[in-house]
Steps between C-alpha positions, in 0.01 A plus 500: 500500500318473174636336180265695278671601177369802318433571140776760488763233481659569162577249225868547437643190314483148386670189661789377288595190707697379813814689613839363599386400852194296588319788675555744207313571180551739204260727328516735206387854502529834325423691820837641592384759755302271744708177494780608721706285724330466841151534342218242565306318225270199510349229278176303563526118565239241569553339853232236553173690461649838556670751276811631683682819427865390518707807578867533404777749526688631198871416556662570162426628151661470152437682175420232234398723211599847414489739209798481264802698612475729196157623640667611812810672351360848478406625851293792341264268313265280691521126407126490461519772232750285308283197542189666368684638195584147383161361578578313833223494748534619856472131607845429369677672794685356796404176674628386841546161648414523868602248766260452787563318833169339607383580851153340499139602591421667830306302751307709754465200725878446524581877467766406258574395143449147384679368188287224342777415255277549198708663220338713240446379150666664204258756356333571840438869571713676763347788699658789685364471858309812599608712795186406684584132449858550629385706800287199606766234470861630534478624865388278792337800677294806400601848593386594849441144607636394834839350425555684170792713393457707184854542383443617135344410169566264206794645295355404164179696552420865585600617846237391754303291241581150649597539874770266633393410848705268723368266768650629828432161670715319246770765485540511884474132566731374227739799491592763232802605305531836326802486260631776281814693389587832665245769389238255360255581774520220752473731810223697332310172440558391863343833604201427290461159664536655854228755410270221407584306823416809703158558334194446713412166325834349606630676821817295491773473764813594295864550581744653254873452544641814332878521464483827295230708668274503197161419663453786746266664239239241590419725807253682279273194505391599855332820398371388159120443498533240225643251755240565770159343541157576638560275804777727628796306358809714427837329415810572704856546372779481763859580403785360714820680427836332577523672836174340620587147386613286793586122512481329838823313553312195631328459169842443334602144420859381542531515124389865492756599756776317317389658172532846653855452606779630260692301260816344662314371808672173569340161540632503858317818569179363349532188715515702820201709377304178428581363851386821670184540289382142553559515872313831522199394294471155668410660827158613628569873400631393164190286420272795589713745302581714811872544430688794343840576353668545835389137596660371176816704568523362866455148349784552253718643781437197711646285223843660588523268803363187345702204379322444167816577311682209668799720604389587857359808645582830338640357172221651304522859632639658172225345277221597745623860544512528127141361474376743767649792309313386184172455693529836667576670164178365363250494795633749754473820294285808579342482148454130501169361372532212749336539835459294822138590539363693196355368171202588299193298615349295215154647560663841426656372178197312381142600534212468254464830320861608581802526270822509694819612323845405643759742359832323514703750286737598776559147638795286386403228255589207725293660781216546250510125437491420870207744544303321234592152629407566863176674392393223268583239758287678758209534260514144384520375858212717616277392215576133558431534868182693442363257230569205728336684799821489694548884539355699782315822413695807587842335446739560215424147378135586440430623138135422419490593123701432177776739410689595179863621498639675191884492463671757279843401366415134577834374360657661812310270728530176290799538277589229249806303588553661849393404849338776693286473816177614329496235221393198700203658671392645160516149351296368802223752480483471116450125532284489814362846547172424310387271784555774760399825314841653442540637148821629341547744210849520347602797289839498319670652200743210469318168485834323422634608837201364685512144645310282250329287763350817644394644166349174380258490799336830413195380315385837359740703296493860373777511245599837340772599261817280542788549266779312673540155342587330830195646668277397198634150518436484874137608456450253219624211726334608821160627392269223398172702438608713200553359159842518334363724222366763735832499691664572166311830505675624812774717340232667287282606791507865582472660847177402676432195284517148643438137442283369785480121546438240769215418735402871552347514151315238289752504221814700428425851367693799371392787729526881501549588865247758614590848626574527873277691730793587732812669384786272399801544731766334269498762216835549332664835565512737211864594545522772218187665627628510858837628386335785309278583804816528721603800282158657491453849655265362767739230614795742495301739719419224747869401523599860566242537777613174658856613485410840658318323786810270558740798508272687743478197725872462492565858593247468783680189631839672479369793700361268769838314515678846544275600788566165682880547454 
């Protein structure tokens, strides 16, 4: 990357002096239009034998001189007209004091900013960095590069003028959080990111945990030529609806099974369950994972005739019968997602160039948490075994490529102040996954309800409009990459605008998220429009035709019943 700075960089103000913090400085300007919060400026400083362009980000602004109030009292008369009538020059207008947070100069060798700690001198000129300059230094990748994700453009410039391009390597290896209030565009932004991951220069292995069924519109990627390449690559999108999602019982831990039991299960029942589970898994079949629910049930039944309760044979019958009823109610149902033999193989869920969507909308929340917990454990175990060359090719423990899992409604799977089965494995992957190629993306509308240890380990953040004070405070405490001043802008962001910070970009930026190629599946229903359509002539005719067909079918059925009688 080049550090060439172009002559189009515009002189915009003059340094006044240091700011309140050591890494801040103030400058004075009359340029109200271009010195917006989130904009980038620079000054020139001598660093040894080199002149460095020290870039900074505008974090606040204050009006320090204005025309008298009397000049502004009549809205029909321009203040400049009043000024000219009394002989004041146009130079006597508004002046602004701008606070800038110093970032540093960009080093192409390091691929990052370096702050030489050389403050500007009062009177030094301050330049508005050109779009070409910013395009060279803000993003760690260029559009179309391997490992790049073009998610939008710099908010303070015209749309598309300064692309914001994330480093996929850093996003996946150190994890991602997308945080926003309802309707701010978090799922839309996640869709943009998935589109980038599926492009031919990335060909990622992606899994989306979708509790609301919002991501099935990604199917259109498969037949869109913009995602294909000359070497024959075409991305795949596989949708698993709730009826196709199966969890093999032998992949459940003791904690998973206990978590699935209803409230009111006594400690005595849990004790007998533990005894049966440990005996079952300690044997050869248990170690190889070749057991099913009936084996567990038989093990619990055998506890009826043990002496572990200290009261002799048969004294535990009531508790064990109650435990068996609870287990059957959960695991022995026709519609159960738990199976003795079936589960989705990892190489079906994850494959380079494939996006797999698990639609969990018709599955109970505690079962959703168990699905995620068992799946992440399997993935993490497989990647560890593969990296350590302990997995045999063709087995479920062999996963020879990095993977990325995106979790919608992440606060369901790692809630703050609660213990659920999916929290611990999430913490483990977030802290260790980088070494084994397991990346996690968390999406939530309530950061305050997400476990703070989990959130703090996501090293790239896309933060959109957040108005809840608790959520704002949570973000401020948990997100290290974004400055406090940029976070103050969160309530003022509109739909599709975001603060992006962390290792995925070279410095925090305010971004305008680009338009999606695929259709967004999470659009808000227009209730008044649909109510009006229900009363339209066309819809009324459809309902009358449907009713006529139903009446005809009912009469036909009655006639058949009469013949049989």
